[in-house]
C-alpha positions in Angstrom: 15.7 18.9 -11.9 16.9 16.6 -15.0 17.1 13.1 -15.3 20.3 10.9 -16.9 20.9 7.5 -18.2 24.8 6.5 -18.5 25.4 3.4 -19.8 26.1 1.6 -23.4 24.7 3.2 -26.3 22.4 0.4 -27.6 21.0 0.9 -23.4 20.4 4.2 -23.9 19.3 5.3 -27.2 15.4 4.9 -25.8 15.7 7.2 -23.4 16.7 10.0 -25.4 13.2 9.4 -27.5 11.7 10.3 -24.2 13.5 13.5 -23.5 16.4 12.5 -21.1 19.7 13.2 -21.0 21.7 10.3 -22.1 25.7 9.5 -21.7 26.6 6.9 -23.8 29.8 4.4 -23.8 31.2 2.6 -26.5 32.9 0.2 -24.6 32.9 -0.2 -21.1 36.0 0.4 -20.2 35.3 4.1 -20.9 32.8 4.8 -18.6 35.0 7.0 -16.7 35.9 9.1 -19.4 31.8 9.6 -20.4 31.1 10.0 -16.5 33.4 13.3 -16.6 31.5 14.5 -18.6 28.2 14.4 -16.4 27.6 17.0 -13.5 25.5 14.9 -10.8 24.7 18.3 -9.2 22.3 18.9 -12.3 20.5 15.4 -12.0 17.9 14.5 -9.5 18.1 10.9 -10.9 21.0 9.1 -12.8 19.6 5.5 -14.3 23.2 4.0 -14.9 23.4 0.6 -16.6 24.9 -2.3 -14.4 28.0 -2.8 -16.8 29.0 0.6 -16.4 28.2 0.8 -12.8 30.8 -2.0 -12.2 33.3 0.2 -14.0 32.0 3.6 -11.7 31.5 2.5 -8.2 34.4 4.0 -6.9 33.3 7.3 -8.8 30.0 7.1 -7.8 30.9 6.0 -3.4 31.0 9.8 -3.4 27.3 10.3 -4.2 26.4 8.1 -1.6 24.3 9.5 1.1 22.9 12.0 -1.1 19.5 12.7 -1.3 19.7 14.3 -4.8 20.8 12.7 -7.2 19.4 8.9 -6.9 20.9 6.7 -8.4 19.4 3.6 -9.9 21.0 0.7 -11.7 19.2 -0.4 -14.5 19.8 -3.7 -16.8 21.6 -3.5 -20.0 19.3 -4.5 -22.9 20.4 -7.9 -22.9 19.5 -8.7 -19.5 20.0 -8.0 -15.7 23.7 -9.2 -13.9 21.2 -8.7 -10.4 23.8 -5.7 -9.4 20.2 -3.4 -9.2 19.0 -5.9 -7.0 22.3 -6.2 -4.9 22.4 -2.2 -4.5 19.0 -2.3 -3.2 19.3 -5.0 -0.9 22.3 -3.1 0.5 20.6 -0.2 0.7 17.7 -1.8 2.8 20.5 -3.5 5.0 22.1 -0.5 5.9 18.6 1.2 6.6 17.4 -1.2 8.8 20.5 -3.3 10.3 19.3 -6.7 8.6 18.8 -8.4 5.3 14.8 -8.7 5.4 14.2 -8.4 1.6 16.3 -11.6 0.3 16.9 -13.9 3.2 16.1 -17.4 2.7 
């Protein structure tokens, strides 16, 4: 199985050099159109940048609960918005029934 990265061109270009499949969006608003080019069944892991993930949440919902592909939210080149951490917190909370990771 392969690994793909979906996100802004500046964020995914480096992954192409590593041999990963990349799907670059020119504008975040183009994310749905670019996502239609991705066949999730071809990939073990999908890395998706935070801005693109925000746009694709509804489309990605159908993949939630599947073992493969693993969807990982990564920060864009300019920095993190905290979405990856939030997704991880929600997954752990769903698994154990309470927020054990980020309680203050």
